[in-house]
C-alpha positions as CSV (number, residue, x, y, z in Angstrom):
1,M,81.8,-103.9,-70.7
2,S,85.3,-103.5,-70.1
3,S,86.4,-105.4,-72.8
4,M,84.1,-102.5,-75.0
5,K,86.2,-100.0,-73.6
6,T,89.5,-101.4,-73.9
7,I,88.4,-102.3,-78.0
8,I,87.5,-98.5,-77.8
9,L,90.3,-97.4,-76.3
10,I,92.3,-99.6,-78.4
11,I,90.6,-97.7,-81.9
12,V,90.8,-94.2,-80.8
13,L,95.1,-95.2,-79.8
14,F,95.3,-95.9,-83.0
15,S,93.5,-93.5,-85.1
16,S,95.4,-90.5,-83.1
17,I,98.7,-92.4,-83.7
18,Y,97.6,-92.5,-87.9
19,C,96.5,-89.3,-87.5
20,Y,100.4,-87.4,-86.2
21,S,101.8,-90.0,-88.8
22,Q,100.0,-88.0,-91.7
23,D,100.5,-84.9,-89.8
24,L,104.3,-85.4,-90.1
25,N,104.5,-87.1,-93.3
26,Q,102.6,-83.2,-94.6
27,N,104.9,-81.2,-92.4
28,A,107.8,-82.8,-94.0
29,A,106.5,-82.2,-97.6
30,E,105.6,-78.7,-96.2
31,N,109.4,-78.0,-94.9
32,I,110.8,-79.0,-99.2
33,F,110.8,-75.5,-100.7
34,L,113.1,-74.8,-103.6
35,D,115.9,-73.7,-102.9
36,K,116.5,-77.1,-100.8
37,I,116.3,-78.7,-103.4
38,V,119.0,-77.1,-106.0
39,K,121.3,-77.3,-102.9
40,N,121.0,-80.7,-101.9
41,I,120.5,-82.0,-105.5
42,N,122.2,-85.3,-105.6
43,S,120.2,-86.7,-103.4
44,Y,116.9,-85.3,-105.3
45,K,117.5,-86.3,-107.9
46,A,115.4,-89.2,-109.5
47,K,113.2,-88.6,-107.2
48,T,109.8,-88.1,-107.4
49,I,108.8,-85.4,-105.2
50,T,105.6,-83.8,-104.0
51,I,105.3,-80.4,-102.3
52,P,102.6,-77.8,-102.6
53,L,103.0,-75.0,-104.9
54,R,101.4,-72.1,-106.4
55,L,101.4,-71.8,-110.2
56,K,102.5,-68.4,-110.8
57,Y,101.5,-68.8,-115.0
58,V,100.5,-71.3,-117.8
59,D,101.6,-70.3,-120.6
60,K,99.6,-71.4,-123.7
61,I,101.7,-70.7,-126.9
62,F,105.1,-72.0,-124.9
63,E,103.3,-74.7,-123.4
64,K,104.5,-74.0,-119.7
65,I,103.6,-73.6,-116.2
66,I,105.5,-72.1,-113.7
67,F,104.5,-72.1,-110.1
68,Y,106.3,-71.0,-106.6
69,D,107.1,-71.8,-103.3
70,K,107.1,-69.8,-100.1
71,K,109.8,-68.3,-100.4
72,N,109.1,-66.8,-103.7
73,H,111.7,-69.5,-106.3
74,D,110.3,-70.2,-109.4
75,I,110.4,-73.8,-110.8
76,E,109.1,-74.2,-114.6
77,F,107.2,-77.4,-116.2
78,D,107.1,-78.3,-120.0
79,I,104.3,-79.3,-121.0
80,S,104.4,-79.9,-124.8
81,D,104.9,-83.5,-124.3
82,R,101.5,-85.1,-125.8
83,F,101.1,-87.2,-122.8
84,L,101.8,-84.9,-120.2
85,K,98.7,-83.4,-121.7
86,K,97.1,-86.1,-121.9
87,R,97.5,-87.0,-118.3
88,I,97.2,-83.3,-116.8
89,A,93.9,-82.4,-119.1
90,P,91.0,-82.8,-116.5
91,D,93.4,-80.6,-113.8
92,M,93.8,-77.9,-116.1
93,I,90.3,-77.2,-117.3
94,N,90.2,-75.4,-113.8
95,I,93.5,-74.5,-113.3
96,H,94.0,-70.7,-111.5
97,E,96.6,-68.5,-110.6
98,G,97.7,-68.1,-107.3
99,M,96.1,-71.1,-106.4
100,D,98.1,-73.8,-104.5
101,Y,98.7,-77.3,-105.2
102,H,100.4,-80.3,-104.5
103,V,102.7,-80.3,-107.3
104,T,104.5,-84.2,-108.2
105,F,107.1,-84.1,-110.2
106,V,110.6,-85.9,-110.6
107,V,114.4,-83.9,-109.7
108,Q,116.5,-84.6,-113.2
109,N,119.1,-81.8,-112.8
110,I,120.4,-78.1,-111.8
111,G,120.6,-75.6,-114.8
112,N,123.1,-73.2,-116.1
113,L,121.4,-70.6,-113.8
114,G,120.5,-72.9,-111.0
115,Q,116.8,-73.3,-111.8
116,I,116.1,-76.9,-111.1
117,I,115.4,-79.2,-114.0
118,A,112.3,-81.6,-113.5
119,E,109.5,-83.6,-115.2
120,L,105.9,-82.6,-114.0
121,K,104.3,-85.6,-113.0
122,G,100.9,-84.0,-111.9
123,F,99.1,-81.5,-109.7
124,K,95.9,-81.1,-107.8
125,P,94.6,-78.5,-106.0
126,V,95.2,-78.5,-102.2
127,I,92.4,-77.0,-101.5
128,L,90.6,-80.9,-102.1
129,D,92.7,-82.6,-99.0
130,S,89.5,-80.8,-97.2
131,V,86.7,-81.9,-99.2
132,P,85.2,-84.9,-97.8
133,E,85.5,-88.2,-100.0
134,K,82.4,-90.1,-101.5
135,G,81.1,-92.3,-99.0
136,K,83.0,-91.4,-96.2
């Protein structure tokens, strides 16, 4: 009977360590703001970053999508590339301004006006984090 308690204790211990490490990773991503990337551009260049941002606007004429962070700094992505359009098409169906998204992009450089130049890889609604996965 004591071996069963030990096994349960080990499982609980590892589960709590795993959950804690996931919280740390999520908090680390939430603490990155666009102005921090601009200030430390050399350390972020060519890196893929996923941060929570809010959708500001989708311009279907000029094929641009604009997100902003909690400090109201904007980042604009060009979505005119046909491969990118195909990749994000399912996400564009139910896109809503003002909704929070986990936005994944590759930082390339800083523009003349101090804006981040980056390549959009994708975005997923933050609300999906609270929806349980199928089969779990």
